[in-house]
N, C-alpha and C positions, 0 to 999 in steps of 0.2 A: 504480491503486486504492491507497488508503492505509489501512493496518490498524494498530490499536493492540492490542498483546498485553500483558495485565496478568497476570503470573505470578511467584511468588516462588521457584519451583524453577528454579535457573539452567540445569540440564541440559535440562529441558523447554522453558524459554524459548529457549535457543539452538537446540534441535532445531526448534521451530516456526518461528522467524524464518529459519533457514537454509533450511528446506524451502519456505516460502511466497515468500521473496525470489527463489529460483531459478525460481519460476513467474510472476515479473514484478510482484509486489506490493511496495510500499514499506512498510517496517515501522518502527514506533516502539514502544518498550518501557517498561513500568513494573514495578517489583519489589515495590511495596506498594500497598495500596488507596488511601491518601490521595494519593499521587503519581498513581496511575492516574485517580482522579476529577478531579483538577485538569487533567491532560492531556486527558481526554475532554471536559471542559467548555470548554476554551480552544482546542482544536485542531479541525481539520476532517477527520474520519475517515469512511471509507466503511463500516467495520465494526470491531467490538471483540471480541477473544477474551479472555474473563474467567474467571480461576480463582475459586473460591469461598472457599477457606481462605487468606486473605491477612493479613499483618500490618497493623496500624494501622486497617484498615477492611475488613470482609468483603465478599465479592462480592454477596451479597443486598442489603446496605445501600447499597453503591456503585450498583448498578443502580437501586434505588428512588430514590435522590437524583438520579441522572442523569435519570430520567424525570419525577419530580414537581417538582423545584425548577428544573432548567435547561431543561426542555422538549425535551431532545434525544431524537430518534427514531432515532439511529444503531443499526443492527442489532447485536445482542449474541448471541454464542455462549458459553454458560457451559460450562466444562470442570472436572470434579471427580470424585473418587473416590466421592462420595456418590451411591448409585445406587437408593435406595428411591423408590417412587412419591411419597411425601410430599416428599422432597427435590426431585424434578423439578417437582411442582406448585408448590412454594414458589418455585422459580426462575422459572417462567413467570409466577406472580403478581407477582414483583418486576419483571417487564418484559423477561425474556429472550425472544429469538426462537427459539432452538434450545438444545439441552442435550446435551452429549457426555460420556460416562462414561469416566474413566481406568481402565486404560491404553487408548489408542486408536491406530489406525494413522494416521500423518500423511496418507496418501492420502485417508482418509475425512474428515479435518478439511478438507483442500483442497477436496474435493467439496462439503462442506456450505457452506464459505465461498463457493464459486462459485455454488451454487444460491441462497443467501440474497441475495447481491449481485444476481443476476438478478431475483429476486422483488422486491427492495426498490427497484430502479431499472428498471422495465419501459420507462420513457419514454426512457431514455438511448440515444442513437444509437451505432451501431457505428463511425461515422466521426468522427474527430478532425480539427479544422481550426484552423490558425493562419495568418492572412493567406491566401495562396494555396497553402499547403502542406496537403495532404489525406492522411490515412491511414485506410484501412478496417481496423479491428482484426480483423474476421472473416476477411477474405481476405488481409490484409497488403499490399494494393495501395497503393502510395505514389505520389504525384504532386505536382508543383509547377507552377503556371501551366498546368495541363492536360497537362504532359509527364510520362510515367511515369519513375519513378526506382527504382534497385535499391540495396539496402544489405545487407551481411552480417548475420548474426543478432545479434551483440553490439551494433553501432551502432544496429540497428533497435530493440532493447530499450531502449537509452538514449533514442532519439528518442520512443518511445511514452510513457516516463515523463515526459519533458520536455513533450510535448504535453498529457498529462493534467494536469500541474501548471500550465501556462502561464496567466498570465504570471509566476507565482511562480518564485523561485529554488529549485533543487534542489541541495542540498549535495553536494559531492564524495563524502563518506562515504556518502550514500544511494545514489549511482550505483555506487560500488564494491561496496556490499552487494548491489545488484541483480544485478551480474554475477558476483561471486565470494563472496557471503555474507560470512563473517568471516575469510576467508583470501585477501586480495588479493595479487597477485604483487608482488615487490620492485620490479621496473621500473615505470616510469610508463605502464602499459598503458592506463589510462583516457584519458590525453592522446592516445594513438595512436588510440583508437576515436573520440574527439571530433574529431580531425583528419580521419578518414575521413568522419565525419558531416557536418562543415562543408564538405568537398570536394564531396560530392554535393548537399547541400541548399542551400548558399549560393554556392559559387564561381561557378556559371554565371549567377547572377541579380544584378541591380543592388542589391536591398535585402537586407541580411543579416538573418537571424532568430535565429541561434544566437549568444548573447552570453556572454562570460566575465565572471563577477563575481569579481574577484581576491580570493583568500584565502577564498572561500566556496564557489562552485560555478558552476553554469551556469543560464541561463534561455532560453526560446524565446519570442520576442515580436516584434511588428511595429514597435513604437515604439522610440525610442532609450533 
């Protein structure tokens, strides 16, 4: 799942992205309203976490423009220190799906994110599939060509992100953030995990699925 966080307070932004990335989400960030609106319009996001008091374009206006002019129905959680009933009503009238008052516990934000994603995508299968590779995200059962496979937790998280994005390329930076937030180890640990993943998912089979896009990242796909 890909989430856009639009927040100008860098401490809050870093805390949110670090916490959610450790729970398997892929995060993109914007630090002002104009940048956030452009990213929300041009990108494919499953959910947006939106601050209200933003430079260049406030959150209310951003949400209205996203709904009215671009037709985007991406779920939006507004986060703000403004906690009156009128503030909340204005947020919902602007198109927000949920409203969270600062300061808030990151665990509550994660719970709301999860609940909103489940409500907005009730038709989404818990099973991811690329070619003959299948992953049940509920049970974590993994198989290829009907044969069960086992992966350690870190390569499994990488595989989940690659299958969710397939056939798109996932940048190395995004995969590193997924595993280590903003503090990746000095050694090339990502390459080690990718090697483990490739050894289990591809090596025993005639058709490779995991492909390196040199200088950019990795993708999982059946075609060349």
